[in-house]
N, C-alpha and C positions, 0 to 999 in steps of 0.2 A: 577278838577275833577270833576266836572259840566258842566265843558265846551266841554268833552268829551263823557257824560253821555247824555245828552240831544241829539245829534247827534247820535249817536248808537241806541237812542231809537227810533227816526226817522225814521232812516234806514229801523228797526225792523219792523214798521208801516207799509211802504213803502212795503215791502219785504212779508208780513201779508196780506195786501190787494192784491198782486196780483190775476189775475184771474186765474184760473185752470178749464177746463172744467171738466163739468158732465161727467161720464160713456158715459150717454147716455142724448147725445142734446135735443131730440125730449121726453123729460118726463118734466112735471112740468106744469106749472102755464101756460094758453093762453098767445100764445106772438103771435102778430103781428110787422111785420120786418116795418123797416119806409118806406118800397114801399109798402104797403099796403096790403099785402097778409097776410093771417090770418091761424094761426096753433092752432087750438083747441085740445091740448089732457089732458085739466082738468078732461073730464068724458067720461067714457073707456066704450066701450059697454057690459054689462052683460051677463057672460056665468054660464055655467052650474056649480053647487056644491055650489050658494051663495057667488062667487066672481066676478069680475070684471075681464077685459082679463090683469092685468095688478096684477092682483091675490089679489087684495084687498078683504076686506067684503064687500059685497054688501049696508050695513045702509053707508058705507062712498065715496058711489059711487053715490047710487039712488036718481036722482032730486027732490025726495020730501022728502029728508032727511037733517035737520041741518045741518049734518057733512058734507055734500056734496058741502056745500057753504064755501069755503077756502080764501076767501079774504078779511083783514082789512082793512077798507079805514082810510085817514088821513085827516085832514086839511094842506093847506100848509104851510111851514116848522113848523111842529109840529109832535111829537113822541109820544103822549100820547092816550090811546085807547080810545077811544069814548064811551061814556053810550051805544049808538045806535049797538054795537058790543060786548060788555061786558057780554051777552049770548051764543052768537053765539062762542066765546075764551073761555066763565065754559062749556060750549057743548065738547069742543075739549078738556078741560083739563079732564073733568069726562069719556070721551071716555081713556086715557091715561091712567087715575086712573086704568081702569078695564083691560086695555089691555098692561100690561108691556112689552108685546113682541114687540108695536111698537115703535116705532123712526118716528120724525118729524124733516124735515127741512125746517126753517124759512126764507123766501127771501125777503127782504126789498126793495122796489123800490121807485124813486122819478119819477117825472117828468121832461121834458129836460131842465127845467130851472133850474141856477145853474152853480158852475165849477164840474168837474169831482171829486174833493177829496169832495166839499161838500155836494153833492149827495151821494156818497160813507158812506160819517160820517153819514146823516143824513138814510139813507138806513140801516146802521148797529142799526143806536139807536132805528129805527120803530121796525127793527127785534127783536131786544134787550126786546122791548118794551111788547111786546107780548109772548116773551119767561117770561120776569117775570112774567106777568099777568098768564101764565100755571103754572109753578113752585107754585105760592102764593095758585093756586086751586087746588094743592096734584100734579101732573105732577114730574117724577123727573128728576132732571137738566142732567140728563145724555140722558134721552131721545130725547132732544131738543139740536137740534143745530142751530143758528143761522147766515145769513150770508147776504149781501147784493150786492145787484148788480146793486144799484145807477139806472141811468138811463138805462143802455143796452138794459132793455128786456120790453119796454114799451107794455102795452096790447090793448093800442088806439094810432095811430103816428097823431094825427092830432094835432094842434097849438095853441090850443084855451082851455077854463076853462074847458069846457067839457071833452078835453080829457085827460088832466092835471090831472083833480079830479080823473079819473078812473087808472092814474100810480101810485096815492099817496097811495102804499099800501104794505102790508107785505100777504104773498101768504103763504099757511099751502100744506106742500107735506109729505107724507105716507110712510113706509117703515116697515115691519115685519121686525123681526128678521133673519127669513131663503131667506131674499134677494128678497121676494115681495112688488114690491110698485113701488111707481112714482120717485124716487132718486137713 
């Protein structure tokens, strides 16, 4: 029986990890293609009504706001939220507690080193670590989805420690219940 269960679970895991494009591939964290061109969609222009072009409240996109910082960085092969990012995670948790109509998508990322499978697993552990921190601080689990992008969406296309350190991260993307937002 165990010999049949293990392959079935592995098959389910592989299917669950398959990539499905988001409805709007241009939204999300800043992405730098491996060719070196940059698309930065993390900060949208502010428009009338106290919301940005994506319909997000100004406090989430104003560069002066802590909530505009949306990346939590990790050490090599690690997925524990570092002390230097705990206040940032706490600020996002506080926002989610106060705004139950908002949801976040946590995207776990890795640098290019490691196998595809390892990087997908590590990226998931990073997004899950941020999710765990947010829920421990009061955000509801149904407000948070965590996924792994592995090495597929690097912030920096370089091939050195400086570039890799920018790619070892979890990004926070917001969406309101009415559909306004980034994902």
